[in-house]
TORGU-897996 format. One record per residue: residue number from 1; residue in one letter; x, z, y of N, C-alpha, C, O in turn. Coordinates in steps of 0.1 Angstrom, whole numbers. Example, Ala and Ser with C-alpha at 12.3 -4.5 7.8 and 13.67 -1.06 7.14 Angstrom:
BEGIN
seq:1, type:A, npx:132, npz:78, npy:-57, capx:123, capz:78, capy:-45, cpx:132, cpz:78, cpy:-33, opx:142, opz:85, opy:-33
seq:2, type:S, npx:128, npz:71, npy:-22, capx:137, capz:71, capy:-11, cpx:129, cpz:79, cpy:0, opx:134, opz:80, opy:11
This chain:
BEGIN
seq:1, type:M, npx:934, npz:-1130, npy:-796, capx:934, capz:-1125, capy:-783, cpx:923, cpz:-1114, cpy:-782, opx:912, opz:-1116, opy:-786
seq:2, type:R, npx:926, npz:-1103, npy:-776, capx:917, capz:-1092, capy:-775, cpx:907, cpz:-1095, cpy:-763, opx:910, opz:-1104, opy:-755
seq:3, type:S, npx:896, npz:-1089, npy:-763, capx:885, capz:-1092, capy:-754, cpx:890, cpz:-1089, cpy:-739, opx:886, opz:-1097, opy:-730
seq:4, type:H, npx:898, npz:-1079, npy:-737, capx:902, capz:-1076, capy:-723, cpx:912, cpz:-1087, cpy:-718, opx:911, opz:-1091, opy:-707
seq:5, type:E, npx:921, npz:-1091, npy:-727, capx:930, capz:-1102, capy:-723, cpx:922, cpz:-1115, cpy:-721, opx:925, opz:-1123, opy:-711
seq:6, type:Y, npx:912, npz:-1118, npy:-729, capx:904, capz:-1130, capy:-727, cpx:896, cpz:-1129, cpy:-714, opx:895, opz:-1139, opy:-707
seq:7, type:D, npx:891, npz:-1117, npy:-711, capx:884, capz:-1115, capy:-698, cpx:893, cpz:-1117, cpy:-686, opx:889, opz:-1123, opy:-676
seq:8, type:L, npx:905, npz:-1112, npy:-687, capx:915, capz:-1114, capy:-676, cpx:918, cpz:-1129, cpy:-674, opx:919, opz:-1134, opy:-663
seq:9, type:D, npx:920, npz:-1136, npy:-686, capx:922, capz:-1150, capy:-685, cpx:910, cpz:-1158, cpy:-679, opx:912, opz:-1167, opy:-671
seq:10, type:F, npx:898, npz:-1154, npy:-683, capx:886, capz:-1160, capy:-678, cpx:885, cpz:-1158, cpy:-663, opx:882, opz:-1167, opy:-655
seq:11, type:R, npx:888, npz:-1146, npy:-658, capx:888, capz:-1143, capy:-643, cpx:899, cpz:-1151, cpy:-636, opx:896, opz:-1156, opy:-625
seq:12, type:D, npx:910, npz:-1153, npy:-642, capx:921, capz:-1161, capy:-636, cpx:916, cpz:-1176, cpy:-635, opx:919, opz:-1182, opy:-624
seq:13, type:R, npx:910, npz:-1181, npy:-645, capx:905, capz:-1195, capy:-644, cpx:894, cpz:-1196, cpy:-634, opx:894, opz:-1206, opy:-626
seq:14, type:A, npx:886, npz:-1186, npy:-633, capx:875, capz:-1186, capy:-623, cpx:881, cpz:-1185, cpy:-609, opx:876, opz:-1192, opy:-600
seq:15, type:S, npx:891, npz:-1178, npy:-607, capx:898, capz:-1177, capy:-594, cpx:904, cpz:-1191, cpy:-590, opx:903, opz:-1195, opy:-578
seq:16, type:R, npx:910, npz:-1197, npy:-600, capx:916, capz:-1211, capy:-597, cpx:905, cpz:-1221, cpy:-593, opx:906, opz:-1229, opy:-584
seq:17, type:I, npx:893, npz:-1220, npy:-600, capx:882, capz:-1229, capy:-597, cpx:877, cpz:-1226, cpy:-583, opx:874, opz:-1235, opy:-575
seq:18, type:R, npx:876, npz:-1213, npy:-580, capx:871, capz:-1210, capy:-566, cpx:881, cpz:-1214, cpy:-556, opx:877, opz:-1219, opy:-545
seq:19, type:A, npx:894, npz:-1213, npy:-559, capx:904, capz:-1218, capy:-549, cpx:904, cpz:-1233, cpy:-547, opx:905, opz:-1238, opy:-536
seq:20, type:W, npx:901, npz:-1241, npy:-558, capx:899, capz:-1255, capy:-556, cpx:887, cpz:-1258, cpy:-547, opx:887, opz:-1267, opy:-539
seq:21, type:G, npx:876, npz:-1250, npy:-549, capx:864, capz:-1251, capy:-540, cpx:867, cpz:-1249, cpy:-526, opx:863, opz:-1256, opy:-517
seq:22, type:V, npx:875, npz:-1238, npy:-523, capx:879, capz:-1235, capy:-509, cpx:887, cpz:-1246, cpy:-504, opx:886, opz:-1250, opy:-492
seq:23, type:G, npx:896, npz:-1252, npy:-512, capx:905, capz:-1263, capy:-507, cpx:896, cpz:-1275, cpy:-504, opx:899, opz:-1282, opy:-493
seq:24, type:L, npx:887, npz:-1279, npy:-512, capx:878, capz:-1290, capy:-509, cpx:869, cpz:-1288, cpy:-497, opx:867, opz:-1297, opy:-489
seq:25, type:L, npx:865, npz:-1275, npy:-495, capx:857, capz:-1272, capy:-483, cpx:866, cpz:-1273, cpy:-471, opx:861, opz:-1277, opy:-460
seq:26, type:A, npx:878, npz:-1269, npy:-472, capx:887, capz:-1271, capy:-460, cpx:889, cpz:-1285, cpy:-457, opx:890, opz:-1289, opy:-445
seq:27, type:L, npx:891, npz:-1294, npy:-468, capx:892, capz:-1308, capy:-465, cpx:880, cpz:-1314, cpy:-459, opx:881, opz:-1322, opy:-450
seq:28, type:A, npx:868, npz:-1310, npy:-463, capx:856, capz:-1314, capy:-457, cpx:855, cpz:-1310, cpy:-443, opx:850, opz:-1318, opy:-434
seq:29, type:A, npx:859, npz:-1298, npy:-439, capx:860, capz:-1293, capy:-426, cpx:869, cpz:-1302, cpy:-417, opx:866, opz:-1305, opy:-406
seq:30, type:L, npx:880, npz:-1306, npy:-423, capx:889, capz:-1315, capy:-415, cpx:882, cpz:-1329, cpy:-413, opx:884, opz:-1335, opy:-402
seq:31, type:L, npx:875, npz:-1334, npy:-423, capx:868, capz:-1346, capy:-421, cpx:857, cpz:-1345, cpy:-411, opx:855, opz:-1354, opy:-403
seq:32, type:W, npx:850, npz:-1334, npy:-411, capx:840, capz:-1332, capy:-400, cpx:846, cpz:-1331, cpy:-386, opx:840, opz:-1336, opy:-377
seq:33, type:T, npx:857, npz:-1325, npy:-386, capx:864, capz:-1324, capy:-373, cpx:869, cpz:-1337, cpy:-368, opx:868, opz:-1341, opy:-356
seq:34, type:W, npx:874, npz:-1346, npy:-377, capx:879, capz:-1359, capy:-374, cpx:867, cpz:-1367, cpy:-369, opx:868, opz:-1375, opy:-359
seq:35, type:C, npx:855, npz:-1366, npy:-376, capx:843, capz:-1373, capy:-371, cpx:839, cpz:-1369, cpy:-357, opx:835, opz:-1377, opy:-349
seq:36, type:A, npx:840, npz:-1356, npy:-355, capx:836, capz:-1351, capy:-342, cpx:845, cpz:-1356, cpy:-331, opx:841, opz:-1359, opy:-320
seq:37, type:V, npx:858, npz:-1356, npy:-334, capx:868, capz:-1362, capy:-324, cpx:865, cpz:-1376, cpy:-321, opx:865, opz:-1381, opy:-310
seq:38, type:L, npx:862, npz:-1384, npy:-332, capx:859, capz:-1398, capy:-330, cpx:846, cpz:-1400, cpy:-321, opx:845, opz:-1410, opy:-314
seq:39, type:L, npx:837, npz:-1391, npy:-322, capx:824, capz:-1393, capy:-315, cpx:823, cpz:-1386, cpy:-302, opx:816, opz:-1391, opy:-293
seq:40, type:L, npx:831, npz:-1375, npy:-300, capx:829, capz:-1367, capy:-288, cpx:840, cpz:-1367, cpy:-278, opx:837, opz:-1363, opy:-266
seq:41, type:I, npx:852, npz:-1371, npy:-281, capx:863, capz:-1371, capy:-272, cpx:865, cpz:-1384, cpy:-265, opx:865, opz:-1395, opy:-271
seq:42, type:P, npx:866, npz:-1384, npy:-251, capx:869, capz:-1396, capy:-244, cpx:883, cpz:-1401, cpy:-248, opx:891, opz:-1394, opy:-253
seq:43, type:Y, npx:885, npz:-1414, npy:-246, capx:898, capz:-1420, capy:-251, cpx:902, cpz:-1431, cpy:-241, opx:895, opz:-1435, opy:-232
seq:44, type:Q, npx:914, npz:-1437, npy:-244, capx:920, capz:-1448, capy:-235, cpx:922, cpz:-1460, cpy:-244, opx:926, opz:-1458, opy:-256
seq:45, type:V, npx:921, npz:-1472, npy:-238, capx:923, capz:-1484, capy:-246, cpx:933, cpz:-1493, cpy:-238, opx:931, opz:-1495, opy:-226
seq:46, type:D, npx:943, npz:-1498, npy:-244, capx:952, capz:-1508, capy:-238, cpx:946, cpz:-1522, cpy:-240, opx:942, opz:-1526, opy:-250
seq:47, type:E, npx:945, npz:-1529, npy:-228, capx:940, capz:-1542, capy:-229, cpx:950, cpz:-1552, cpy:-235, opx:946, opz:-1563, opy:-240
seq:48, type:E, npx:962, npz:-1549, npy:-234, capx:973, capz:-1557, capy:-240, cpx:984, cpz:-1548, cpy:-244, opx:985, opz:-1537, opy:-238
seq:49, type:P, npx:993, npz:-1552, npy:-253, capx:1004, capz:-1543, capy:-257, cpx:1012, cpz:-1539, cpy:-245, opx:1016, opz:-1547, opy:-237
seq:50, type:G, npx:1016, npz:-1526, npy:-244, capx:1024, capz:-1521, capy:-233, cpx:1017, cpz:-1520, cpy:-220, opx:1023, opz:-1520, opy:-210
seq:51, type:D, npx:1004, npz:-1519, npy:-220, capx:996, capz:-1519, capy:-208, cpx:999, cpz:-1506, cpy:-200, opx:999, opz:-1495, opy:-206
seq:52, type:R, npx:1003, npz:-1507, npy:-187, capx:1007, capz:-1495, capy:-179, cpx:994, cpz:-1488, cpy:-174, opx:995, opz:-1476, opy:-171
seq:53, type:Y, npx:983, npz:-1494, npy:-174, capx:971, capz:-1488, capy:-169, cpx:960, cpz:-1490, cpy:-179, opx:952, opz:-1499, opy:-178
seq:54, type:P, npx:959, npz:-1482, npy:-189, capx:949, capz:-1483, capy:-199, cpx:935, cpz:-1480, cpy:-194, opx:933, opz:-1472, opy:-184
seq:55, type:Q, npx:925, npz:-1486, npy:-200, capx:911, capz:-1484, capy:-196, cpx:906, cpz:-1471, cpy:-201, opx:908, opz:-1468, opy:-213
seq:56, type:E, npx:900, npz:-1463, npy:-193, capx:894, capz:-1451, capy:-197, cpx:880, cpz:-1454, cpy:-203, opx:872, opz:-1461, opy:-197
seq:57, type:C, npx:878, npz:-1448, npy:-215, capx:865, capz:-1450, capy:-222, cpx:858, cpz:-1436, cpy:-224, opx:864, opz:-1426, opy:-227
seq:58, type:A, npx:845, npz:-1437, npy:-222, capx:837, capz:-1425, capy:-225, cpx:836, cpz:-1423, cpy:-240, opx:838, opz:-1432, opy:-247
seq:59, type:S, npx:832, npz:-1411, npy:-244, capx:830, capz:-1408, capy:-258, cpx:819, cpz:-1417, cpy:-264, opx:810, opz:-1421, opy:-256
seq:60, type:R, npx:820, npz:-1419, npy:-277, capx:810, capz:-1428, capy:-283, cpx:796, cpz:-1422, cpy:-283, opx:786, opz:-1429, opy:-281
seq:61, type:L, npx:795, npz:-1409, npy:-283, capx:782, capz:-1403, capy:-285, cpx:776, cpz:-1398, cpy:-271, opx:764, opz:-1399, opy:-269
seq:62, type:L, npx:784, npz:-1394, npy:-262, capx:780, capz:-1388, capy:-250, cpx:782, cpz:-1398, cpy:-238, opx:787, opz:-1393, opy:-227
seq:63, type:T, npx:779, npz:-1410, npy:-239, capx:781, capz:-1420, capy:-228, cpx:768, cpz:-1423, cpy:-221, opx:758, opz:-1425, opy:-228
seq:64, type:E, npx:769, npz:-1424, npy:-208, capx:757, capz:-1427, capy:-200, cpx:756, cpz:-1442, cpy:-197, opx:746, opz:-1449, opy:-199
seq:65, type:R, npx:768, npz:-1448, npy:-193, capx:768, capz:-1462, capy:-189, cpx:770, cpz:-1471, cpy:-201, opx:767, opz:-1483, opy:-200
seq:66, type:G, npx:775, npz:-1466, npy:-212, capx:776, capz:-1475, capy:-223, cpx:790, cpz:-1481, cpy:-224, opx:791, opz:-1492, opy:-230
seq:67, type:T, npx:800, npz:-1475, npy:-218, capx:814, capz:-1481, capy:-219, cpx:818, cpz:-1483, cpy:-233, opx:826, opz:-1492, opy:-236
seq:68, type:A, npx:814, npz:-1474, npy:-242, capx:818, capz:-1475, capy:-256, cpx:809, cpz:-1483, cpy:-264, opx:812, opz:-1486, opy:-276
seq:69, type:N, npx:797, npz:-1488, npy:-259, capx:787, capz:-1494, capy:-267, cpx:784, cpz:-1509, cpy:-263, opx:779, opz:-1516, opy:-271
seq:70, type:E, npx:787, npz:-1513, npy:-250, capx:783, capz:-1526, capy:-246, cpx:791, cpz:-1537, cpy:-251, opx:786, opz:-1548, opy:-254
seq:71, type:G, npx:804, npz:-1535, npy:-252, capx:812, capz:-1546, capy:-259, cpx:820, cpz:-1555, cpy:-250, opx:820, opz:-1553, opy:-238
seq:72, type:L, npx:827, npz:-1564, npy:-256, capx:836, capz:-1573, capy:-249, cpx:829, cpz:-1584, cpy:-241, opx:835, opz:-1590, opy:-232
seq:73, type:Q, npx:816, npz:-1586, npy:-243, capx:809, capz:-1596, capy:-235, cpx:808, cpz:-1593, cpy:-221, opx:807, opz:-1601, opy:-212
seq:74, type:N, npx:809, npz:-1580, npy:-218, capx:809, capz:-1575, capy:-204, cpx:824, cpz:-1572, cpy:-199, opx:825, opz:-1566, opy:-189
seq:75, type:G, npx:834, npz:-1577, npy:-206, capx:847, capz:-1574, capy:-202, cpx:852, cpz:-1560, cpy:-205, opx:861, opz:-1555, opy:-199
seq:76, type:D, npx:845, npz:-1553, npy:-215, capx:848, capz:-1540, capy:-218, cpx:856, cpz:-1539, cpy:-231, opx:851, opz:-1545, opy:-241
seq:77, type:W, npx:867, npz:-1533, npy:-231, capx:876, capz:-1532, capy:-243, cpx:873, cpz:-1520, cpy:-252, opx:879, opz:-1518, opy:-262
seq:78, type:C, npx:864, npz:-1511, npy:-247, capx:862, capz:-1499, capy:-254, cpx:855, cpz:-1500, cpy:-268, opx:858, opz:-1491, opy:-277
seq:79, type:Q, npx:847, npz:-1509, npy:-269, capx:838, capz:-1510, capy:-282, cpx:847, cpz:-1512, cpy:-294, opx:844, opz:-1505, opy:-304
seq:80, type:N, npx:857, npz:-1520, npy:-294, capx:865, capz:-1523, capy:-306, cpx:874, cpz:-1512, cpy:-310, opx:879, opz:-1512, opy:-321
seq:81, type:E, npx:877, npz:-1503, npy:-301, capx:887, capz:-1492, capy:-304, cpx:882, cpz:-1482, cpy:-313, opx:888, opz:-1478, opy:-323
seq:82, type:R, npx:870, npz:-1476, npy:-310, capx:864, capz:-1466, capy:-319, cpx:850, cpz:-1471, cpy:-323, opx:841, opz:-1471, opy:-316
seq:83, type:D, npx:850, npz:-1476, npy:-335, capx:838, capz:-1483, capy:-340, cpx:829, cpz:-1473, cpy:-348, opx:835, opz:-1463, opy:-354
seq:84, type:W, npx:816, npz:-1475, npy:-347, capx:807, capz:-1466, capy:-354, cpx:809, cpz:-1465, cpy:-369, opx:809, opz:-1454, opy:-375
seq:85, type:P, npx:812, npz:-1476, npy:-376, capx:814, capz:-1476, capy:-391, cpx:825, cpz:-1466, cpy:-395, opx:825, opz:-1460, opy:-405
seq:86, type:E, npx:836, npz:-1465, npy:-387, capx:847, capz:-1456, capy:-390, cpx:842, cpz:-1442, cpy:-390, opx:845, opz:-1434, opy:-399
seq:87, type:A, npx:835, npz:-1438, npy:-380, capx:830, capz:-1424, capy:-379, cpx:820, cpz:-1421, cpy:-390, opx:820, opz:-1410, opy:-396
seq:88, type:L, npx:812, npz:-1431, npy:-393, capx:802, capz:-1429, capy:-403, cpx:808, cpz:-1428, cpy:-417, opx:804, opz:-1421, opy:-426
seq:89, type:A, npx:819, npz:-1436, npy:-419, capx:826, capz:-1436, capy:-432, cpx:833, cpz:-1422, cpy:-434, opx:833, opz:-1417, opy:-445
seq:90, type:V, npx:839, npz:-1417, npy:-423, capx:845, capz:-1404, capy:-424, cpx:834, cpz:-1393, cpy:-427, opx:836, opz:-1384, opy:-436
seq:91, type:L, npx:823, npz:-1394, npy:-421, capx:812, capz:-1385, capy:-423, cpx:806, cpz:-1386, cpy:-437, opx:803, opz:-1376, opy:-444
seq:92, type:G, npx:805, npz:-1399, npy:-442, capx:800, capz:-1401, capy:-455, cpx:810, cpz:-1396, cpy:-466, opx:806, opz:-1392, opy:-477
seq:93, type:L, npx:823, npz:-1397, npy:-463, capx:833, capz:-1393, capy:-473, cpx:832, cpz:-1377, cpy:-474, opx:836, opz:-1372, opy:-484
seq:94, type:S, npx:829, npz:-1371, npy:-463, capx:829, capz:-1356, capy:-463, cpx:817, cpz:-1351, cpy:-472, opx:818, opz:-1339, opy:-476
seq:95, type:V, npx:807, npz:-1358, npy:-474, capx:795, capz:-1353, capy:-481, cpx:798, cpz:-1350, cpy:-496, opx:796, opz:-1339, opy:-500
seq:96, type:P, npx:804, npz:-1360, npy:-504, capx:807, capz:-1356, capy:-517, cpx:819, cpz:-1346, cpy:-518, opx:819, opz:-1337, opy:-528
seq:97, type:V, npx:828, npz:-1346, npy:-509, capx:839, capz:-1336, capy:-509, cpx:833, cpz:-1322, cpy:-507, opx:837, opz:-1313, opy:-514
seq:98, type:S, npx:824, npz:-1321, npy:-497, capx:818, capz:-1307, capy:-495, cpx:809, cpz:-1303, cpy:-506, opx:808, opz:-1291, opy:-509
seq:99, type:A, npx:802, npz:-1312, npy:-512, capx:793, capz:-1309, capy:-523, cpx:801, cpz:-1304, cpy:-535, opx:797, opz:-1294, opy:-542
seq:100, type:A, npx:812, npz:-1311, npy:-538, capx:821, capz:-1307, capy:-549, cpx:827, cpz:-1293, cpy:-546, opx:828, opz:-1285, opy:-554
seq:101, type:G, npx:831, npz:-1291, npy:-533, capx:837, capz:-1278, capy:-529, cpx:827, cpz:-1267, cpy:-531, opx:831, opz:-1256, opy:-535
seq:102, type:V, npx:815, npz:-1269, npy:-526, capx:804, capz:-1259, capy:-528, cpx:802, cpz:-1256, cpy:-542, opx:801, opz:-1244, opy:-546
seq:103, type:A, npx:801, npz:-1266, npy:-551, capx:799, capz:-1264, capy:-565, cpx:810, cpz:-1256, cpy:-572, opx:807, opz:-1247, opy:-579
seq:104, type:L, npx:822, npz:-1260, npy:-569, capx:834, capz:-1253, capy:-575, cpx:835, cpz:-1238, cpy:-570, opx:837, opz:-1229, opy:-577
seq:105, type:F, npx:833, npz:-1236, npy:-557, capx:834, capz:-1223, capy:-551, cpx:823, cpz:-1214, cpy:-557, opx:825, opz:-1203, opy:-561
seq:106, type:T, npx:811, npz:-1219, npy:-558, capx:800, capz:-1212, capy:-563, cpx:802, cpz:-1208, cpy:-578, opx:800, opz:-1197, opy:-583
seq:107, type:S, npx:806, npz:-1218, npy:-586, capx:809, capz:-1216, capy:-600, cpx:820, cpz:-1206, cpy:-602, opx:818, opz:-1197, opy:-610
seq:108, type:G, npx:831, npz:-1207, npy:-595, capx:842, capz:-1197, capy:-596, cpx:838, cpz:-1183, cpy:-592, opx:841, opz:-1173, opy:-599
seq:109, type:S, npx:830, npz:-1182, npy:-581, capx:826, capz:-1169, capy:-577, cpx:816, cpz:-1163, cpy:-586, opx:817, opz:-1151, opy:-589
seq:110, type:L, npx:807, npz:-1171, npy:-591, capx:797, capz:-1166, capy:-600, cpx:803, cpz:-1161, cpy:-614, opx:799, opz:-1151, opy:-620
seq:111, type:S, npx:813, npz:-1169, npy:-618, capx:820, capz:-1166, capy:-631, cpx:827, cpz:-1152, cpy:-629, opx:827, opz:-1144, opy:-638
seq:112, type:R, npx:834, npz:-1150, npy:-618, capx:841, capz:-1137, capy:-616, cpx:831, cpz:-1126, cpy:-615, opx:833, opz:-1115, opy:-621
seq:113, type:R, npx:820, npz:-1128, npy:-609, capx:810, capz:-1117, capy:-607, cpx:804, cpz:-1114, cpy:-621, opx:801, opz:-1102, opy:-624
seq:114, type:M, npx:801, npz:-1124, npy:-629, capx:795, capz:-1122, capy:-642, cpx:805, cpz:-1115, cpy:-651, opx:801, opz:-1106, opy:-659
seq:115, type:S, npx:817, npz:-1118, npy:-650, capx:827, capz:-1112, capy:-658, cpx:829, cpz:-1097, cpy:-654, opx:830, opz:-1088, opy:-663
seq:116, type:A, npx:829, npz:-1094, npy:-641, capx:829, capz:-1080, capy:-637, cpx:817, cpz:-1072, cpy:-641, opx:818, opz:-1061, opy:-645
seq:117, type:H, npx:805, npz:-1079, npy:-641, capx:793, capz:-1073, capy:-645, cpx:794, cpz:-1070, cpy:-661, opx:790, opz:-1059, opy:-665
seq:118, type:A, npx:799, npz:-1079, npy:-668, capx:800, capz:-1077, capy:-683, cpx:809, cpz:-1065, cpy:-686, opx:807, opz:-1057, opy:-695
seq:119, type:E, npx:820, npz:-1065, npy:-678, capx:830, capz:-1054, capy:-680, cpx:823, cpz:-1040, cpy:-677, opx:825, opz:-1030, opy:-684
seq:120, type:A, npx:816, npz:-1040, npy:-666, capx:809, capz:-1028, capy:-662, cpx:799, cpz:-1023, cpy:-673, opx:797, opz:-1012, opy:-676
seq:121, type:M, npx:792, npz:-1033, npy:-678, capx:782, capz:-1030, capy:-689, cpx:789, cpz:-1025, cpy:-701, opx:784, opz:-1015, opy:-708
seq:122, type:R, npx:801, npz:-1030, npy:-705, capx:808, capz:-1025, capy:-716, cpx:813, cpz:-1011, cpy:-714, opx:812, opz:-1002, opy:-723
seq:123, type:E, npx:817, npz:-1008, npy:-702, capx:822, capz:-994, capy:-698, cpx:810, cpz:-985, cpy:-699, opx:811, opz:-973, opy:-704
seq:124, type:L, npx:798, npz:-989, npy:-694, capx:786, capz:-980, capy:-695, cpx:782, cpz:-978, cpy:-709, opx:778, opz:-967, opy:-713
seq:125, type:D, npx:783, npz:-988, npy:-718, capx:780, capz:-986, capy:-732, cpx:790, cpz:-976, cpy:-738, opx:786, opz:-968, opy:-747
seq:126, type:K, npx:803, npz:-977, npy:-735, capx:812, capz:-968, capy:-740, cpx:809, cpz:-953, cpy:-736, opx:810, opz:-944, opy:-744
seq:127, type:I, npx:805, npz:-951, npy:-724, capx:802, capz:-938, capy:-719, cpx:789, cpz:-933, cpy:-726, opx:789, opz:-921, opy:-730
seq:128, type:A, npx:779, npz:-942, npy:-728, capx:767, capz:-938, capy:-735, cpx:770, cpz:-935, cpy:-749, opx:764, opz:-925, opy:-755
seq:129, type:D, npx:778, npz:-942, npy:-756, capx:782, capz:-939, capy:-770, cpx:790, cpz:-926, cpy:-771, opx:788, opz:-919, opy:-781
seq:130, type:S, npx:798, npz:-923, npy:-762, capx:806, capz:-911, capy:-763, cpx:797, cpz:-899, cpy:-760, opx:800, opz:-888, opy:-766
seq:131, type:R, npx:786, npz:-900, npy:-753, capx:777, capz:-888, capy:-750, cpx:768, cpz:-886, cpy:-763, opx:764, opz:-875, opy:-765
seq:132, type:K, npx:766, npz:-897, npy:-770, capx:757, capz:-895, capy:-782, cpx:765, cpz:-888, cpy:-793, opx:759, opz:-880, opy:-801
seq:133, type:A, npx:778, npz:-890, npy:-794, capx:786, capz:-884, capy:-805, cpx:789, cpz:-870, cpy:-803, opx:796, opz:-864, opy:-811
């Protein structure tokens, strides 16, 4: 394989690695959005199946009275619907996904830039060699 063909193949692989990084970062953004929805959006809870008047619950994070935090001992059904461990698990899952996405995106981008730099240096060497002759 000639060096130009190898360089094009190298850039193609670097582009695929960068695309995987973008995909993982998009997945991490979805996980962050899901966590934000679980923590910030008010919700409704049915006290029994087919309840015609569900109980309104404040968001888990921005509640003043504690409807989402006090629990069933006060006759409140909101606590069991959106639990903290679920939101923290989603947030915890997003950390390795985003770290892998950043690593792949950075690696792919850096590989492409270094390949372009090496090609530019080869072209400059050719120009310098042609001026000497």
